[in-house]
N, C-alpha and C positions, 0 to 999 in steps of 0.2 A: 298715790303712795307718797308723794312729796309732802302734802299737807298732813298726812298721818304721821310721818316722821317728825315733823315740827311739833305736832300734838304730843307725842311721846316725850320729847325733850322738854316741852313746857311743863309737863306733869312733875318733873324733877327740878324745875328751875327755882332758884332763890331770887333771881333778879332777871329782868329783861330790859334790854337797852337797844335803841336805834341811834346810830351815828353815821352820818354821811351815806345814807342809803343801805347800810349794813345792819342786819339783825343780829344781836348778840344775846345768847341764852346762857346765863351763868348758873352752874350747878356747883355743889360742894367740891366736885372733883375736877371740873374743867369748864372752859368757856367755848361754846360752839357758835360759829358765825355762818351766816348765809349772806351771800352777796352776788351781784351780777359781775361777771368778768367776760367782756366781749359779748358773745351771744349765748352764754350759758349762765346758769346759777350754780354756784359751787358752795360746798360745805367744808369748813375747816375746823379743826379742833386745836385749841390753844395756839392759834395762829399758824399751825402747821398743816401740811397736806393740801390736796386739791381734788376733792371728791366731786365729780360732776353729778348733779342731782336733776337738772333740767337742761335741755338744749333747745336751740332755735328760738331763743328769747330775745325780744326787742326791748322789753322793759320789765323790771322787777321792782315793785314798790312795797314798802312796809311802813306802817304808821300806827299811832295810837289814837283811838277814837272812843271817848267815853268808857274808859277802863277796859277797852277791847283792843286786842292786837289785830290789825287788818293786813293781810298780804294779798297782793294782786300781781298776776303775771300776764303779760301780753306777749304772744308768740309772733314770730316773723310772718305767719300767715294771717294775722289779725285776730285769731281766736284769743280769748282771755278767760282766765279762771281766777277766782278769789275766794278767800276764806276769812272769817272772823273768829277769834277765840276770846272768851271772857277770861280775864286773868286777875288774880288777887295778889300777884307777886309785885315786888317793888319795881316800879317802872321808872326809867330814867329817860329824859328827853334831852337830846343833844343833836341839833340839826346843823351844826357847824360844818 
């Protein structure tokens, strides 16, 4: 369900950005972010809210690899899941 939600938001994206480990998906109406906060991954809209989308997370990674957005989640029990999406949207790299 987590990756499907990101997929739906990427479909409407005008730009996708990664900054300091946070994924930003920009649409005409809003900016959606996904980031790790302690042991959860949370979703925020326009910098507001705190929607828990995954819990028991030890690491949440997002990166761009060859015009693909890659997300990887490692859970506290050692299990990991990952997903790549091909994207033609404007990609911004900012790893500061």
